[in-house]
KOLKE-85491 format. One line per 3 residues: number of its first residue (from 1); their letters; for each residue x, z, y of C-alpha. Coordinates in steps of 0.1 Angstrom, whole numbers. Each point is the difference from the previous one (the first is absolute). Example, Ala and Ser with C-alpha at 12.3 -4.5 7.8 and 13.67 -1.06 7.14 Angstrom:
BEGIN
1> as> 123/78/-45; 14/-7/34;
% end
This chain:
BEGIN
1> mve> 534/586/511; -31/-21/7; -10/-28/-22;
4> syf> 16/-39/5; -8/-25/26; -11/-30/-15;
7> pie> -33/1/24; 22/-12/22; 7/-31/-17;
10> kll> -42/-1/-10; -7/-6/36; 26/-24/9;
13> ekl> -15/-19/-28; -36/1/10; 11/-9/31;
16> gsf> 15/-35/-11; -36/-6/-21; -16/-32/6;
19> aye> -32/19/3; 15/24/29; 14/-29/19;
22> ell> -33/-13/1; -22/26/9; 28/15/19;
25> lfc> -6/-34/26; -34/10/-3; 8/32/16;
28> svk> 21/-7/27; 26/24/-12; 30/-21/-15;
31> ndl> 25/8/27; -7/40/-7; 5/-7/-40;
34> qkl> 32/-20/11; 10/29/17; -8/23/-26;
37> ket> 21/-24/-27; 34/8/21; -4/36/-1;
40> lta> -11/7/-32; 31/-27/-10; 22/18/21;
43> vks> -10/34/-16; -1/-10/-37; 39/-7/4;
46> vvl> 11/32/9; -25/20/-32; 26/-3/-28;
49> dae> 21/18/24; -21/29/11; -12/5/-34;
52> ekq> 36/8/-13; 2/21/32; -28/20/2;
55> ihs> 10/26/-29; 20/15/29; -23/-3/35;
58> hql> -31/12/0; -10/-18/31; 10/-34/-21;
61> rgw> -26/15/-29; -26/2/31; 5/-34/18;
64> lek> -2/-14/-39; -35/14/-4; -11/-11/34;
67> lkd> 13/-34/-9; -22/3/-34; -29/17/18;
70> acd> -4/-35/23; 7/-21/-29; -25/10/-14;
73> dae> -24/3/32; 9/-38/6; -9/-13/-36;
76> dvl> -36/13/9; 3/-21/32; 8/-28/-17;
79> def> -21/2/-29; -28/-2/24; 12/-41/1;
82> eve> -3/-2/-36; -38/18/-3; -7/-25/31;
85> dlr> 13/-25/-24; -18/7/-28; -32/5/18;
88> rqv> 6/-41/15; 4/-13/-31; -31/15/-14;
91> mkq> -17/-15/29; 9/-31/-9; -10/0/-37;
94> rsi> -32/-22/-9; -36/2/14; 13/32/19;
97> grk> -39/1/19; -15/29/23; 3/22/-21;
100> lrn> 36/-3/-7; 4/-3/38; -17/35/3;
103> ffg> 17/12/-27; 33/-1/20; -20/1/36;
106> ssn> 23/32/9; 30/-20/6; -1/-12/37;
109> pva> 34/-27/3; 4/10/34; 0/38/-5;
112> frf> 26/-4/-31; 21/-21/20; 4/24/28;
115> rmc> 2/35/-20; 26/-19/-20; 20/-11/34;
118> qqi> 2/38/4; 6/13/-30; 31/-23/-6;
121> kkv> 12/8/35; 2/38/-10; 15/-9/-27;
124> rer> 31/-20/17; 6/32/23; 2/24/-26;
127> fde> 28/-18/-17; 14/-9/35; 8/33/4;
130> ian> 7/12/-38; 32/-23/2; 5/12/39;
133> mmh> 4/30/-23; 27/-8/-30; 26/-13/30;
136> kfd> 7/37/-3; 9/4/-30; 29/-25/-2;
139> lta> -9/-22/-32; 13/-27/-11; -19/-31/-6;
142> rld> 3/-12/-36; -6/-24/-26; -17/19/-29;
145> drs> 26/-5/-19; -5/19/-32; -8/-15/-33;
148> wri> -32/3/-11; 4/-1/-34; -31/-14/-20;
151> vhe> 2/8/-37; -13/-35/-9; 11/6/-41;
154> ere> -24/13/-25; 9/38/-11; -9/17/-32;
157> sth> -35/5/-2; -6/38/7; -32/15/-19;
160> sfv> -22/32/5; 20/17/-27; 34/15/6;
163> rps> 25/-18/-23; 31/27/-12; 25/-27/8;
166> dif> -17/-1/36; 12/39/6; 36/14/1;
169> grd> 19/33/-6; -28/17/-10; -6/0/-41;
172> kdr> 11/43/7; -29/3/24; -26/-15/-25;
175> eki> 11/13/-31; -4/39/19; -31/-6/18;
178> ika> -13/-13/-38; 12/26/-17; -18/24/20;
181> lmq> -30/-17/-3; 6/5/-42; 5/34/4;
184> ass> -31/26/-3; -11/21/27; 23/32/-10;
187> ges> -21/32/12; -22/-20/18; -37/9/-4;
190> etv> -12/-29/17; -6/-35/-19; 19/-20/27;
193> svi> 36/1/18; 10/-15/28; 37/-20/6;
196> piv> 4/-13/36; 29/-24/5; 14/7/34;
199> gig> 27/-19/22; 4/-15/33; -20/-32/7;
202> glg> 13/-37/-19; 24/20/-25; -29/-14/-29;
205> kia> -19/29/-5; -31/-26/-9; 19/-27/-24;
208> lak> 13/29/-24; -35/17/1; -14/-36/-15;
211> lvy> 33/0/-24; -13/32/-14; -34/-12/-1;
214> ndq> 7/-31/-18; 25/12/-22; -9/-8/-36;
217> rve> -2/42/-7; -21/14/26; -27/-27/-14;
220> ehf> 3/15/-34; 1/34/9; -34/1/25;
223> elk> -32/-11/-4; -8/-9/33; 19/-12/28;
226> iwi> -11/1/32; 16/-15/37; -11/5/31;
229> cvs> 19/1/41; -10/25/19; 17/-7/34;
232> enf> -13/21/28; -36/0/-15; -1/40/-23;
235> ger> -42/-2/7; -10/15/-31; -25/-25/-6;
238> qim> 22/-31/3; 29/13/-20; -31/3/-32;
241> tki> -12/-38/12; 30/-13/-8; 9/18/-28;
244> iks> -31/-11/-10; 1/-36/6; 34/1/-16;
247> itg> -12/12/-37; -32/-21/3; 9/-31/25;
250> qnh> -33/11/17; 1/7/34; -27/33/4;
253> gdl> 5/3/35; -37/2/11; -10/32/-26;
256> dtd> -1/35/18; 30/28/-11; -22/13/-23;
259> qlq> -2/-31/-25; 38/-12/5; 4/36/-13;
262> ril> -19/-4/-28; 17/-34/-10; 34/13/4;
265> rdr> -8/34/-25; -18/-26/-23; 33/-26/4;
268> lng> 30/28/-5; -20/22/-27; 19/7/-25;
271> kry> 28/-26/6; 41/4/5; 6/-20/32;
274> llv> 23/-10/24; -8/-5/30; 24/-13/29;
277> mdd> -10/10/39; 21/-21/19; 13/4/36;
280> vwn> -14/36/7; 4/12/36; -28/28/2;
283> edp> 21/34/-5; -43/20/3; 5/23/-27;
286> eaw> -38/6/-1; -5/-35/-2; 24/-6/-31;
289> rkl> -15/31/-14; -36/-15/0; 11/-33/-15;
292> ksl> 18/15/-25; -33/21/-9; -17/-36/-12;
295> llg> 32/-7/-22; 3/26/-24; -27/-15/-22;
298> gan> 25/-17/-21; 18/11/-32; 35/21/2;
301> gsk> 27/-18/6; -15/-26/30; 26/-4/25;
304> ilv> -3/-11/40; 29/-18/14; 5/-1/36;
307> ttr> 22/-25/24; 1/17/36; 26/6/24;
310> srk> -11/33/8; 21/28/-14; -30/23/13;
313> vas> -20/-22/-20; 19/3/-31; -2/37/6;
316> img> -38/1/3; -8/-22/-27; 26/12/-29;
319> trg> -7/22/-27; 3/35/5; 37/18/8;
322> gtt> -2/-25/31; 22/-29/-11; 11/-23/24;
325> gyn> -7/-27/-25; 24/-27/-14; 23/-8/31;
328> lqv> 10/-35/-3; 34/-6/16; 15/-31/16;
331> lpf> 15/-27/-24; 38/-3/-11; 20/-22/21;
334> edc> 4/-21/-31; -37/-5/-10; -5/-11/38;
337> lsl> 31/-24/-5; -18/-17/-27; -38/-1/17;
340> fmk> 15/-15/29; 19/-25/-17; -31/-10/-22;
343> caf> -20/-6/34; 28/-16/20; 11/-26/-24;
346> kke> -18/-27/-21; 27/-8/-20; 37/13/-13;
349> qdk> 21/-25/18; -16/6/34; 19/36/-1;
352> hpn> 31/-6/24; 23/24/-2; -2/6/35;
355> lik> -36/-2/-3; 2/27/-22; 21/24/19;
358> ige> -22/-1/33; -27/5/-23; 17/33/-17;
361> eiv> 3/12/37; -41/-4/9; -7/17/-32;
364> gkc> 22/31/9; -23/-1/32; -34/4/-16;
367> ggi> 1/34/-7; -3/-6/-41; -41/-9/9;
370> plv> -11/-32/-20; -30/-12/22; 30/-5/27;
373> vrt> 24/-16/-23; -24/-22/-16; -14/-12/40;
376> lgs> 38/-6/9; 5/-18/-29; -36/-23/1;
379> lly> 14/-5/37; 34/-15/-10; -12/-19/-31;
382> cst> 13/-34/-7; 20/6/33; 39/-13/0;
385> deh> 7/4/37; 24/27/3; -4/7/37;
388> fwe> -39/14/-8; 11/21/-27; 25/12/22;
391> yvr> -33/4/25; -16/20/-22; 28/20/-8;
394> dne> 11/10/38; -35/-1/17; 0/28/24;
397> iwq> -38/13/-12; 24/17/-26; 9/26/27;
400> leq> -36/9/5; -11/42/-7; -19/-1/-36;
403> kes> -26/22/3; -13/11/-39; -34/-10/9;
406> gil> 9/-32/23; 9/-36/-10; 31/-6/-15;
409> pal> 23/-24/28; 8/-25/-28; -39/-9/-4;
412> rls> 2/-4/36; 27/-21/-5; -22/-20/-26;
415> ydq> -24/-8/23; 20/-8/34; 14/-32/-23;
418> lpp> -40/-14/-8; -8/-32/16; -22/12/31;
421> hlk> -31/-14/-17; 4/20/-30; 8/35/22;
424> qcv> -35/-7/16; -16/-4/-35; 21/36/-11;
427> ayc> -13/14/30; -32/-6/2; -8/18/-38;
430> sif> 9/33/17; -34/-1/4; -15/3/-36;
433> pkd> 1/40/-14; 32/9/-17; -1/-9/-42;
436> yqf> -23/-33/13; -8/-23/-28; 4/-34/18;
439> dsy> -15/-34/-12; 21/-26/6; -29/-24/13;
442> ilv> -19/24/20; 36/9/18; 6/-34/7;
445> qfw> -32/-4/14; 8/29/20; 33/-16/19;
448> mah> -19/-33/0; -24/16/23; 30/14/25;
451> gll> 18/-33/-1; 25/13/-16; 5/-32/-25;
454> qsh> 30/-23/12; -12/-36/-7; 21/-25/5;
457> nkk> -11/-24/-25; -38/-16/6; -5/-5/-35;
460> edl> 9/35/-15; -36/25/2; 6/29/17;
463> edi> -8/20/-31; 35/-15/-15; 19/8/29;
466> gmr> -10/39/-5; 7/0/-35; 34/-11/6;
469> ylk> 0/29/26; -8/24/-27; 21/-9/-32;
472> ell> 29/2/32; -10/34/6; 0/9/-39;
475> srs> 36/-20/-9; 13/29/30; -15/31/-11;
478> ffq> -25/4/26; -31/3/-24; -3/9/-36;
481> dlt> -23/11/-32; -5/-36/-6; -29/-14/-19;
484> fgm> -21/-25/-9; -34/-15/5; -22/-18/-25;
487> vgm> 18/-26/-17; 1/-34/21; -11/24/30;
490> etf> 33/0/28; -10/34/10; 23/26/-8;
493> yfk> 1/37/12; 29/20/11; 4/32/20;
496> mhd> 28/13/31; 22/24/-8; -2/33/17;
499> lmh> 29/-3/20; -5/-35/9; -36/10/13;
502> dla> 17/22/23; 21/-24/12; -26/-26/5;
505> llv> -19/25/22; 34/8/18; 5/-35/11;
508> nsd> -38/-6/2; -2/25/37; -38/-9/0;
511> cqs> -9/19/-33; 11/35/13; -23/12/21;
514> ipk> -33/-11/17; 11/-12/39; -17/-22/20;
517> rvr> 24/-31/-13; -7/10/-34; -6/-40/-21;
520> hls> -7/14/-36; -21/29/-6; -9/12/-39;
523> faa> -25/27/-4; 16/18/-37; -28/27/-2;
526> ana> -30/-17/22; -21/25/-16; 13/27/19;
529> lrn> -2/-16/30; -32/8/10; -3/-3/36;
532> dfs> -8/-22/28; 20/-28/-3; -7/-16/29;
535> sll> 19/25/17; 32/-10/-22; -5/-35/5;
538> syl> -1/0/37; 39/3/0; 4/-26/-28;
541> grl> -9/-30/20; 26/-24/-14; -2/7/-33;
544> rti> 8/-27/-25; -2/17/-35; -30/27/-12;
547> ffs> -4/9/-42; -31/26/-3; -20/10/-23;
550> tdd> -24/35/-3; -34/5/-20; -15/17/29;
553> ekt> -26/-25/14; -4/16/35; 40/2/6;
556> sqs> 4/-38/-18; -29/-13/26; 13/15/28;
559> fve> 38/-8/-3; -7/-35/-3; -22/-4/26;
562> scf> 26/15/21; 26/-22/-20; -19/-32/10;
565> sks> -4/7/39; 32/14/6; 30/-21/-18;
568> qfl> -4/-30/11; 30/-10/-8; 0/3/-36;
571> rvl> 13/-19/-34; -2/22/-29; -31/14/-6;
574> nlr> -6/22/-35; -32/17/-6; 0/-4/-38;
577> esa> -22/27/-14; -11/15/37; -41/10/-5;
580> lev> -9/-26/23; -40/-8/1; 3/-21/36;
583> cpr> 25/-28/7; 5/9/38; -20/-35/19;
586> kmg> 35/-4/22; 21/-10/-26; 9/-31/16;
589> nlk> 14/22/24; 34/1/-18; 11/-37/2;
592> hmr> 36/9/-8; -7/13/-34; 12/-20/-29;
595> yld> -2/26/-25; -38/17/-7; -8/19/-33;
598> lsr> -33/13/-4; 2/4/-41; -17/30/-17;
601> nsk> -28/5/29; -25/-2/-26; -29/6/25;
604> ikk> 6/-27/24; -30/-19/-1; 8/-28/27;
607> lpk> 28/-9/20; -3/-12/34; 3/-37/14;
610> sic> 29/11/24; 19/-1/-30; 3/-33/4;
613> elq> 16/0/31; 31/13/-18; 20/-32/5;
616> slq> 30/14/-2; -6/16/-37; 18/-3/-33;
619> tld> -12/21/-22; -32/11/-5; -10/26/-30;
622> leg> -36/10/-9; 7/9/-37; -21/22/-11;
625> cle> -27/1/27; -24/0/-27; -32/-2/27;
628> lee> 10/-24/20; -29/-23/0; 14/-32/13;
631> lpk> 32/-11/19; -7/-14/37; -2/-38/-5;
634> dir> 23/-5/29; 28/13/-19; 10/-40/0;
637> ylv> 16/9/33; 25/22/-14; 25/-28/3;
640> ilr> 34/12/-11; -12/27/-24; 22/-5/-34;
643> vfa> -10/29/-21; -37/9/-7; -15/28/-24;
646> ltt> -39/7/-2; -28/14/-15; -34/-8/5;
649> kqk> -34/1/-14; -7/-36/12; -8/-26/-32;
652> slq> 13/-25/16; 27/-6/24; -7/-35/6;
655> esg> -6/3/36; 23/25/8; 23/-20/16;
658> irs> 31/10/-25; 6/-36/-6; 7/-9/37;
661> lgs> 32/29/-3; 25/-28/-1; 30/25/4;
664> lrc> -10/22/-31; 23/7/-24; -14/27/-20;
667> lti> -34/6/-10; -10/32/-14; -38/-1/-12;
670> sgc> -7/33/-20; -30/21/-12; -28/-26/15;
673> rdl> -24/7/-31; -27/-20/20; 21/-31/7;
676> ehl> -15/-29/-24; 19/-30/20; 32/2/20;
679> fee> 1/-31/23; 6/-39/2; 26/-21/8;
682> ieq> 33/24/-6; 24/-26/2; -4/9/38;
685> lsl> 20/29/-1; 30/-22/-9; 23/27/8;
688> lrt> -11/26/-22; 21/16/-26; -14/27/-18;
691> lli> -37/4/-11; -10/33/-20; -32/2/-14;
694> hsy> -12/36/-9; -35/0/-20; -14/-36/10;
697> ddr> -3/-36/-17; -9/-31/14; 3/-38/-17;
700> knt> -7/-17/33; 27/-32/5; 21/8/26;
703> rpr> 35/-5/5; 25/26/18; 33/-5/-8;
706> lrr> 10/32/-11; 36/14/-15; -12/33/-9;
709> vfi> -37/10/-21; -6/34/-12; -32/4/-16;
712> kei> -9/34/-7; -30/23/-21; -27/-30/3;
715> tql> -18/13/-27; -20/-30/-3; 26/-24/-6;
718> lel> 3/-23/-27; 26/-22/5; 18/-18/36;
721> pqw> -23/-21/23; 13/-36/-2; 0/-4/37;
724> llq> 28/29/-1; 25/-19/-15; -12/-38/11;
727> cct> 8/14/33; 37/11/-2; 19/-19/-32;
730> dtl> 30/-4/23; 3/29/22; -10/31/-22;
733> htl> 31/20/-15; -20/30/-3; -33/9/-21;
736> vig> -11/35/-13; -30/12/-17; -5/40/-3;
739> dcp> -31/18/-17; -22/-27/-5; -17/14/-37;
742> nfm> -20/-34/-7; 21/-25/10; 9/-24/-30;
745> alp> 22/-33/3; 24/-14/24; -9/-34/5;
748> gsl> 21/-31/-9; 6/-10/36; 24/28/1;
751> kdl> 24/-24/-13; -2/-18/34; 12/27/23;
754> eal> 33/-17/9; 12/31/19; -12/27/-20;
757> etl> 32/25/-1; -17/34/-9; -30/5/-26;
760> air> -12/33/-5; -34/10/-18; -11/37/-10;
763> gcp> -26/22/-12; -20/-32/-14; -5/10/-34;
766> kls> -22/-29/-11; 28/-23/10; 15/-11/-34;
769> slp> 18/-33/7; 16/-23/25; -8/-33/5;
772> edm> 15/-30/-27; 27/-13/31; 11/31/12;
775> hhl> 36/-12/-7; -3/-28/31; 1/28/21;
778> ttl> 39/-6/8; -1/15/30; -12/35/-13;
781> kll> 29/28/-5; -25/29/-4; -27/10/-21;
784> aig> -11/33/-6; -32/11/-20; -13/36/-7;
787> gcp> -31/10/-6; -4/-27/-19; 3/11/-38;
790> als> -13/-38/-18; 23/-15/21; 31/20/5;
793> erc> 1/-2/-43; -3/-39/1; 29/-2/30;
796> kpp> 20/22/-23; 36/-16/-5; 12/-16/-23;
799> tge> -33/-6/-26; -32/8/22; -23/-34/4;
802> dwp> 7/-2/39; 35/6/-4; 13/-34/1;
805> kia> -20/-12/33; 18/28/18; 34/0/-17;
808> hit> 12/-17/34; -6/22/24; 25/23/14;
811> qie> -12/33/0; -28/13/-20; -16/33/-1;
814> ldd> -25/12/-25; -17/32/9; 30/11/22;
817> eii> 26/-9/-29; 25/-26/16; 8/-33/-25;
820> kss> 27/-25/9; -8/-31/-19; 41/-1/-3;
823> di> 1/37/-20; -26/-22/-24;
% end
């Protein structure tokens, strides 16, 4: 199984754009491109048939892989036109002058024309060869007649905790495990005992553990509760860091092992604790023995609850006697059917007898595995097409042999029924490690950098399209463990189930090994890779993605130098926390770069001027670069930059060029301790939607058109600057003020915010009242107040002095307690 062939659609779309038409004429390759279009159209017509028949043909799978590889290489070639188009746009800007001509002096139009003619010809010949090969497979030209069922209806919100109503048939399991947790350790000389929950993937081990963890009886029995996700990393130091962070909320990853041991023992000393170690794979008894010795400082009755697929892990970690733990069984048919019905039908009246009968037969094939039941139920959600239900029931993928550790065929079926654009988005997630916590906004930026977001409406931002993709995949159960960020912020966090991650790896053959054709590479344990990276990267000339992080300065510098010289087609480069001191001067060579993350590299003092040659850049993250002296003044030439996060030692950003970034949607300014002045003419950033400022205040009269404003941790802030509200009276829908200890008053002009829907104020203890005209904010739907004792008291219904000002608001949160006006 290989990933979807949406790249053909993308290639055809590129070839039809106005920018390409103009450049193709310029490069005299129009005839070759017309022939390429015809060949791509012919190949596209048989891809659906090939995808369905590849299960039984190794040769056909190989042909599809060659097709995908050719599409990727062709996209690299066609992207050269986009890069050239952007370069020409920049050159047309006002006040070009000699400086700018030198800036792009390396680009020779004649040489570009000749080079592109040769490359387009090679691409056309390669696809001609692939088209000739397809005839031996007896493929049928077909329209894509599968119904891509995009769920437009809003589903019930998912929360970070597990609600009992979401889990079926596990009441007895919960009670047995809680009973074991409450029992004293019989005959045990040690203070802590271990209870493993064992079962194959998809049974719901984690959901059951969460159900137990959140039970009120468990809450009252243990003084301390700790939850960590272990996955494949069982290092003693890493686990101690996770445990301490779960207890304190602080990350002590920079401490050495002895320091971590002291903190851990101090936190556990004399307390009866429950530690949940989720998703354990390590089968080394010695590693477990060392870790357990660190966990013996708690009071008698402390327990460790482990979830694992491995019986050997359960035997090693279990208490004396070699217990294999609590073996979780498959879910009974009736419970599976109830779960399926909840996922597949929105309304009771939608349950047509024929669909129920087919649904029962589908559930019978799911083997009692809740993940499969939930996934297929989500696939069929709101569908009343009997033929589609029968297609799911009778699909020949059910006939594939299922190995205990392999991918469940039903999950592959769910993937096969995704729209092509969502298939690529799922496959891309395989480059992240298991149990990785995704940030929705950042993942959308990655997808955008690789051109995976389809835009059919020029008025719709790509960020909004990406969020729709994410919500669709959530509704189809490809992601789980959803949690939300700051009130008013659209960012949310989630994980991918292990089996879904395995599936993503399976369909994304680029991530299986490191052959010459690899496109995406993530160094999960870069500190262990201290060899000469240049020899490795000599095989990786077509890389599109690199994730790399290490605290070793020599390794980091060597790797980055090699990366910039070898990987000319990079779209995404993440060097977060990579101990960099100097950025290579040749940075401008990465002309395809769309996402560059240099954040948390606290030793970087200067950026090379060549960074301003990255005309394709959409996201630039310099947050946490605490020693960065200043931004290059030519930053203005990043003409399509959409997201910019920065930390700098500059006192003023007036001459930084930021005000000329006309494509900017999100601007984050954080940790700029010396900053005294932002910049004038911020109204030029007409597309700016989110401004996030940390520890900074500016009172200049500027006029951005903002939708969301977040102001955090500004000690000196007494009140909101007037310009901030006056400039966005008809656009601002979210205002968040947090952890400003001296903030004292909201201005009366707050009433003029015609579009304000969310107002959140937290950690502002000196704010004691709301403006008199708050009742004029008729659009306000959510008011959240926390850490403001006097204000909370005045807002309490029904007698609080400020209650009449806010009684019209649909939802009010006072110190995390939800208050609905309709209940008063």
